C-alpha positions as CSV (number, residue, x, y, z in Angstrom):
1,X,0.5,27.4,-22.7
2,X,-0.5,25.9,-19.2
3,X,2.5,27.4,-17.4
4,X,6.3,28.7,-18.3
5,X,9.7,29.1,-16.6
6,X,12.1,31.7,-18.2
7,X,15.2,31.0,-16.5
8,X,17.7,33.9,-18.3
9,X,15.2,35.9,-19.9
10,X,17.2,35.7,-23.3
11,X,13.9,34.0,-25.4
12,X,10.9,35.5,-25.9
13,X,7.6,33.9,-24.5
14,X,5.9,34.1,-27.9
15,X,8.4,31.4,-29.6
16,X,5.3,29.2,-28.7
17,X,3.8,30.1,-32.0
18,X,6.7,29.0,-33.8
19,X,6.7,25.5,-31.9
20,X,2.9,25.0,-32.8
21,X,4.0,25.8,-36.6
22,X,6.4,23.3,-36.5
23,X,5.1,20.4,-34.4
24,X,1.4,20.8,-33.3
25,X,0.0,21.7,-36.9
26,X,2.7,20.2,-39.2
27,X,2.3,17.0,-41.0
28,X,3.8,13.5,-38.7
29,X,6.6,13.1,-41.1
30,X,7.9,16.4,-40.9
31,X,8.2,16.6,-37.1
32,X,11.5,16.6,-35.5
33,X,12.2,15.9,-31.8
34,X,14.7,18.9,-31.8
35,X,14.7,21.9,-34.3
36,X,16.3,25.5,-34.7
37,X,14.5,28.2,-36.4
38,X,15.5,31.8,-36.5
39,X,18.5,31.2,-34.2
40,X,16.6,29.3,-31.3
41,X,16.9,25.5,-30.4
42,X,13.9,23.7,-29.8
43,X,13.8,20.6,-27.7
44,X,10.6,18.5,-26.8
45,X,8.8,15.4,-25.6
46,X,5.4,14.4,-25.9
47,X,3.7,12.7,-22.3
48,X,-0.1,12.2,-22.3
49,X,-1.7,15.1,-23.3
50,X,1.0,17.6,-22.6
51,X,3.9,18.9,-24.9
52,X,7.0,19.7,-22.4
53,X,9.3,22.2,-24.6
54,X,12.6,23.6,-23.7
55,X,14.1,26.6,-25.8
56,X,17.7,28.4,-26.1
57,X,19.5,30.6,-27.8
58,X,23.0,29.0,-27.0
59,X,24.9,25.9,-28.5
60,X,23.4,23.8,-25.8
61,X,23.8,20.0,-25.5
62,X,20.7,18.5,-27.1
63,X,20.8,15.3,-25.5
64,X,21.2,16.9,-22.2
65,X,17.9,18.8,-22.6
66,X,15.7,15.7,-23.9
67,X,17.0,13.9,-20.9
68,X,16.1,16.8,-18.4
69,X,12.5,17.0,-19.9
70,X,12.1,13.2,-19.6
71,X,13.2,13.3,-15.6
72,X,11.0,16.4,-15.2
73,X,8.0,14.5,-16.4
74,X,8.7,11.2,-14.2
75,X,9.5,13.8,-11.0
76,X,5.8,15.6,-11.6
77,X,4.1,11.7,-12.4
78,X,5.6,10.6,-9.0
79,X,4.3,13.9,-7.2
80,X,0.9,13.8,-9.0
81,X,0.4,10.2,-9.8
82,X,-1.0,11.1,-13.2
83,X,1.1,13.5,-15.5
84,X,-1.5,15.3,-17.4
85,X,-3.3,18.6,-18.4
86,X,-5.4,18.4,-15.1
87,X,-3.0,17.5,-12.9
88,X,-0.8,20.9,-13.5
89,X,-3.9,22.9,-13.7
90,X,-4.5,21.7,-9.7
91,X,-0.7,21.9,-8.8
92,X,0.5,25.3,-10.2
93,X,2.4,26.3,-7.2
94,X,4.1,23.0,-6.5
95,X,4.9,22.8,-10.2
96,X,6.7,26.3,-10.2
97,X,8.5,25.2,-7.1
98,X,10.0,22.1,-8.8
99,X,10.9,24.0,-11.7
100,X,12.9,26.6,-9.3
101,X,14.7,23.6,-7.6
102,X,15.2,21.2,-10.7
103,X,17.0,23.9,-12.9
104,X,18.9,26.9,-11.8
105,X,19.5,29.7,-14.5
106,X,19.1,27.3,-17.2
107,X,21.5,24.8,-15.6
108,X,20.2,21.4,-14.4
109,X,20.1,20.8,-10.5
110,X,18.2,18.3,-8.0
111,X,16.4,15.6,-10.3
112,X,15.5,12.7,-7.9
113,X,12.3,12.7,-6.7
114,X,13.0,11.4,-3.2
115,X,15.5,13.9,-2.8
116,X,13.0,16.5,-3.8
117,X,10.2,15.1,-1.6
118,X,12.3,16.4,1.5
119,X,11.9,20.0,1.0
120,X,8.9,20.4,-1.3
121,X,5.7,19.2,0.1
122,X,2.7,18.1,-1.6
123,X,0.3,19.5,0.8
124,X,0.2,23.2,0.5
125,X,-1.0,23.7,4.2
126,X,1.7,22.3,5.6
127,X,3.2,25.4,7.9
128,X,7.1,25.1,8.3
129,X,9.1,27.7,10.3
130,X,12.4,27.2,8.3
131,X,12.9,25.0,5.3
132,X,16.6,23.0,5.9
133,X,17.9,21.8,2.5
134,X,18.7,18.3,3.2
135,X,22.5,17.6,3.2
136,X,22.0,15.1,0.2
137,X,21.6,17.9,-2.4
138,X,25.2,19.2,-1.7
139,X,26.7,15.6,-1.0
140,X,28.5,13.8,-3.6
141,X,25.6,11.0,-3.6
142,X,22.9,13.3,-4.2
143,X,20.2,10.8,-4.8
144,X,20.4,8.9,-1.2
145,X,20.1,10.6,2.3
146,X,22.7,9.8,5.2
147,X,21.5,7.9,8.1
148,X,19.2,5.5,6.7
149,X,18.2,2.7,9.0
150,X,16.0,-0.5,8.0
151,X,15.3,-3.4,10.6
152,X,15.6,-5.7,7.8
153,X,18.6,-5.4,5.2
154,X,17.3,-6.4,1.6
155,X,17.7,-5.9,-2.1
156,X,15.1,-6.8,-4.5
157,X,16.3,-7.3,-8.4
158,X,14.1,-7.9,-11.4
159,X,15.3,-8.5,-14.4
160,X,12.4,-7.8,-16.8
161,X,12.8,-8.1,-20.6
162,X,9.9,-7.1,-23.1
163,X,9.6,-8.8,-26.6
164,X,9.1,-7.0,-29.6
165,X,8.1,-9.3,-32.1
166,X,6.4,-8.7,-36.0
167,X,5.8,-12.5,-37.3
168,X,4.1,-12.6,-41.2
169,X,1.1,-15.1,-41.9
170,X,3.7,-17.8,-43.1
171,X,5.5,-17.8,-39.7
172,X,8.8,-15.3,-41.3
173,X,9.9,-13.5,-38.4
174,X,9.9,-9.9,-39.6
175,X,11.2,-8.0,-36.8
176,X,12.6,-9.1,-33.7
177,X,13.9,-7.1,-30.6
178,X,14.2,-7.3,-26.9
179,X,14.2,-4.2,-24.6
180,X,15.5,-5.1,-20.9
181,X,15.4,-3.2,-17.9
182,X,17.2,-4.0,-14.3
183,X,14.6,-2.6,-11.5
184,X,15.7,-2.5,-7.8
185,X,13.9,-2.0,-4.6
186,X,16.5,-1.2,-2.1
187,X,16.0,-1.4,1.6
188,X,19.6,-1.1,3.0
189,X,20.7,0.8,6.1
190,X,23.7,3.3,5.8
191,X,25.7,3.9,2.5
192,X,26.2,0.6,1.1
193,X,28.3,-0.4,-2.1
194,X,26.8,-2.7,-4.2
195,X,28.4,-4.6,-7.5
196,X,26.6,-6.4,-10.1
197,X,28.1,-8.8,-12.1
198,X,26.0,-10.0,-15.7
199,X,26.7,-12.5,-18.5
200,X,27.9,-9.7,-20.4
201,X,30.1,-10.6,-23.5
202,X,32.4,-7.9,-23.4
203,X,33.4,-8.6,-19.9
204,X,34.2,-11.9,-20.5
205,X,36.2,-10.8,-23.4
206,X,37.9,-7.9,-21.6
207,X,39.0,-10.7,-18.8
208,X,40.4,-12.8,-21.7
209,X,37.7,-15.6,-20.8
210,X,36.6,-17.8,-23.9
211,X,32.5,-18.3,-23.5
212,X,30.9,-20.9,-25.5
213,X,27.5,-19.5,-27.4
214,X,24.7,-18.4,-25.5
215,X,26.3,-18.5,-22.4
216,X,27.1,-14.5,-22.7
217,X,24.9,-11.9,-23.8
218,X,26.1,-8.8,-25.6
219,X,23.8,-5.7,-25.0
220,X,23.2,-2.6,-27.2
221,X,21.7,0.8,-25.9
222,X,22.7,0.3,-22.4
223,X,21.6,3.3,-19.9
224,X,22.4,3.5,-16.3
225,X,20.9,5.1,-13.6
226,X,22.9,8.0,-12.3
227,X,23.9,6.2,-8.9
228,X,26.5,3.8,-11.3
229,X,29.8,4.8,-11.8
230,X,30.5,4.8,-15.7
231,X,34.2,5.7,-15.2
232,X,34.3,1.9,-14.0
233,X,32.0,0.4,-16.2
234,X,33.9,1.5,-19.1
235,X,37.2,0.7,-17.8
236,X,36.3,-3.1,-16.6
237,X,32.6,-3.5,-17.4
238,X,31.8,-3.8,-13.6
239,X,28.5,-2.0,-12.4
240,X,29.3,-0.7,-9.2
241,X,26.9,2.0,-7.4
242,X,25.6,3.1,-4.3
243,X,21.7,2.8,-4.5
244,X,19.2,5.1,-3.8
245,X,16.9,4.0,-1.2
246,X,13.3,2.4,-2.2
247,X,12.5,2.0,-5.8
248,X,14.6,2.4,-8.8
249,X,15.7,1.8,-12.5
250,X,19.3,0.5,-12.5
251,X,19.8,0.2,-16.1
252,X,18.0,-0.6,-19.4
253,X,19.5,-2.4,-22.5
254,X,18.5,-3.7,-25.9
255,X,19.1,-6.8,-27.8
256,X,18.6,-6.8,-31.5
257,X,18.8,-10.7,-31.9
258,X,16.5,-12.9,-34.0
259,X,14.3,-14.8,-31.7
260,X,11.3,-17.1,-32.6
261,X,7.9,-16.6,-31.4
262,X,7.2,-17.8,-27.5
263,X,3.7,-18.2,-28.3
264,X,2.6,-18.8,-31.9
265,X,-0.7,-17.9,-33.2
266,X,-2.5,-18.2,-36.1
267,X,-6.4,-17.8,-37.5
268,X,-7.8,-19.9,-40.0
269,X,-10.8,-17.7,-41.8
270,X,-13.9,-19.5,-43.1
271,X,-16.5,-17.4,-44.6
272,X,-18.8,-20.2,-45.5
273,X,-20.9,-21.0,-48.8
274,X,-23.7,-18.9,-47.8
275,X,-21.9,-15.7,-46.8
276,X,-24.3,-15.0,-43.8
277,X,-22.0,-16.8,-41.2
278,X,-18.0,-16.5,-40.6
279,X,-16.0,-19.1,-38.5
280,X,-12.3,-18.4,-37.0
281,X,-10.4,-21.4,-35.8
282,X,-7.6,-20.0,-33.9
283,X,-4.3,-22.0,-32.7
284,X,-2.3,-21.2,-30.1
285,X,1.3,-22.9,-29.8
286,X,3.8,-22.2,-27.0
287,X,7.5,-22.6,-28.1
288,X,9.2,-22.0,-24.8
289,X,10.3,-24.9,-22.6
290,X,7.8,-27.3,-21.0
291,X,9.2,-26.1,-17.4
292,X,7.9,-22.5,-18.0
293,X,4.5,-21.2,-17.6
294,X,3.1,-18.1,-19.6
295,X,0.6,-16.3,-17.2
296,X,-2.2,-14.1,-18.1
297,X,-2.2,-14.6,-21.7
298,X,-4.6,-12.9,-24.1
299,X,-4.9,-12.9,-27.9
300,X,-6.5,-10.1,-29.6
301,X,-8.0,-11.6,-33.1
302,X,-9.9,-8.9,-35.3
303,X,-13.3,-9.7,-37.1
304,X,-15.4,-7.6,-39.1
305,X,-17.4,-4.7,-37.7
306,X,-20.7,-5.7,-38.4
307,X,-20.9,-9.4,-37.0
308,X,-23.3,-10.7,-34.8
309,X,-24.5,-13.7,-32.5
310,X,-21.2,-14.9,-31.3
311,X,-20.9,-18.2,-30.3
312,X,-17.6,-19.9,-29.1
313,X,-15.9,-23.0,-28.2
314,X,-12.6,-23.4,-26.5
315,X,-10.6,-26.2,-24.8
316,X,-9.1,-23.8,-22.2
317,X,-9.6,-20.4,-20.8
318,X,-12.6,-18.0,-22.1
319,X,-13.2,-15.8,-25.0
320,X,-15.4,-13.0,-25.4
321,X,-15.9,-10.9,-28.2
322,X,-15.5,-7.1,-27.8
323,X,-17.7,-5.1,-30.6
324,X,-16.0,-1.7,-29.5
325,X,-12.8,-2.7,-30.9
326,X,-13.6,-5.6,-33.3
327,X,-11.7,-8.2,-31.8
328,X,-12.3,-11.4,-30.0
329,X,-10.0,-11.7,-26.8
330,X,-9.4,-15.4,-25.8
331,X,-7.8,-15.4,-22.1
332,X,-5.8,-18.2,-21.1
333,X,-4.8,-17.9,-17.3
334,X,-1.7,-20.5,-17.5
335,X,-0.4,-21.6,-20.7
336,X,2.3,-24.3,-20.3
337,X,5.1,-24.7,-22.3
338,X,4.9,-27.0,-25.4
339,X,1.3,-26.9,-25.7
340,X,-0.9,-26.5,-28.2
341,X,-4.6,-25.2,-27.7
342,X,-7.7,-24.4,-30.5
343,X,-10.4,-22.4,-30.1
344,X,-13.3,-21.6,-32.7
345,X,-15.6,-18.8,-32.9
346,X,-18.7,-18.4,-35.3
347,X,-20.4,-15.3,-36.0
348,X,-23.3,-14.0,-38.0
349,X,-23.1,-11.8,-41.4
350,X,-25.5,-9.2,-42.4
351,X,-26.7,-9.4,-46.2
352,X,-24.8,-6.6,-46.9
353,X,-21.2,-6.4,-46.3
354,X,-20.1,-3.3,-44.5
355,X,-16.2,-3.7,-45.6
356,X,-13.9,-5.4,-47.6
357,X,-12.3,-8.7,-46.6
358,X,-9.0,-7.6,-46.4
359,X,-9.5,-4.9,-43.5
360,X,-9.8,-7.9,-41.1
361,X,-7.9,-10.5,-42.6
362,X,-5.0,-8.8,-43.0
363,X,-4.8,-7.0,-39.5
364,X,-2.2,-8.7,-37.2
365,X,-3.2,-11.0,-33.9
366,X,-1.9,-9.3,-31.1
367,X,-0.6,-11.3,-27.8
368,X,-0.2,-10.0,-24.5
369,X,1.5,-12.3,-21.7
370,X,4.1,-12.5,-18.6
371,X,6.6,-15.4,-18.2
372,X,8.2,-15.6,-14.7
373,X,11.7,-17.1,-13.9
374,X,12.6,-16.6,-17.5
375,X,14.5,-14.1,-20.0
376,X,14.5,-14.5,-23.4
377,X,17.8,-13.1,-24.3
378,X,19.6,-15.2,-21.6
379,X,20.8,-12.3,-19.5
380,X,21.7,-13.7,-16.0
381,X,22.7,-12.3,-12.6
382,X,26.1,-13.9,-11.7
383,X,26.7,-12.1,-8.6
384,X,25.0,-9.4,-6.4
385,X,27.7,-7.9,-3.4
386,X,26.7,-5.6,-0.8
387,X,29.5,-3.9,1.4
388,X,28.6,-1.9,3.9
389,X,31.2,-0.6,6.4
390,X,29.2,-1.7,9.4
391,X,29.3,-5.2,7.9
392,X,25.6,-6.1,8.6
393,X,24.3,-9.2,6.5
394,X,22.1,-8.4,4.0
395,X,19.5,-10.7,1.4
396,X,19.7,-9.9,-2.0
397,X,16.4,-11.7,-4.1
398,X,16.8,-11.7,-7.9
399,X,13.8,-12.5,-10.0
400,X,13.3,-13.0,-14.0
401,X,10.3,-11.9,-15.8
402,X,9.8,-11.9,-19.6
403,X,6.6,-10.1,-20.9
404,X,5.4,-8.7,-24.4
405,X,5.9,-5.7,-25.8
406,X,4.8,-5.0,-29.6
407,X,4.0,-8.5,-30.2
408,X,2.1,-9.1,-33.4
C-alpha cells in the first residue's frame, strides 16, 4: 500500500490483505471489479501499475464509487501528467490534499481538476497567507468560475469515433462496434448557455418526424459530462449545458452496428519449395469514399520469430521489419479512398524451424489509421447555439475524425 485515507474509521486498514487474495493473487477469470467479503464491499480500478481501491461497510452505490475512482485517477493524471507509482511517491502531500478535498466523510465533493487547481497548487514552496476557497466550489455551477474573459470567443467541437473491428480471413465481419466521443475546447467569456443538436433518431421520433434510413443515428450507452442538464435531455433529448472553460469530454456513446472494413488487408504467404525462404504478398484496399483520405495508416503483419535477411517492394509508403515484435510495419502517410496497393516482403528462414506455422499464419493483421472530416456512424452536428446575456458573437467550429480502435 503506497498511501491510504480512512474517512470514517469504520473499516480496518488490514482489508488490503483480502483485496490481494481476491484480485492480485486470483486467477483472471475469478477477478471481479466489485465484490463483498465479510460484510465489507470492495470496488477497485487499475490504472497503469496502480490499483485504486475503495472499501465500505455500508450499502453504498457501487456505480458512484467506481465513477469516483475514475475521476480521482483523472485528477491525479491532470496534476502529475502521468499517473503511476513513482508520481504518487513523489507527491504524497498533494495527493493527500486532493483526497481530502475530493471526498469529505465518505461523500464525494469537488472532482473537477480545474476548480481544484485554484486552491491546491502543485508547487509546494508557494506560500500563501490565507487560501480562500473559490466561489465555484459552492456555486450551482461547480465546474466553471465566474468572471471569465476571453478576447476572442470560440468553441471547438471534435466528433471523434473509434472503430473496433474483427474480420475473419475470408472477409466476414465477426465483430464491429463504434465508440464515439464529443470533445470540446471552450474559450467563452461569462456564463454562456450552449445548445447542441445531433441527428439523434430518438429526438426525431419524439418530435414526430419521419426520417429516411441513414439520416438519423440511434446511440447507446450515452455518458455525459456533469455540466449537461440530464433532466432536459430525458424530457426532449436536447443537450443543453454551461461548459467548463478549456478542454472537456462533453459526451461519449457507443453504436453496435454492422460496419464493413474501412481498410481491408489480406496477406498471402508463400513458404516456397526449398523452405529456406518465405514470401509475403500483402494487399491493402480502402473501402471509403474517394474524396476522403486516411492519414498515418500502419499495417502490422506478423512474421515468424526466426526470419532474417528482409527485403521489401511496395508501390506506396515505407516498410520496416521490427524483430522485437515479430512484425512487418507498412506505413502509408496518405491512403486515398477507393484505392488498392500491394506490398511484397521476402525473408530467409533457418534450416531448423523454431515455431509451428499456425502461430504466425493465424495471428491477425492489425491496422491503425485516422480519417479526418468523416464519421463512420453518420453522426452529424445539426446545430451548436451559444447564448450569453451580454449578447457577444461567438464562433463555433466543428470537426469530424474517425480512428481505429481494436481493428484486426
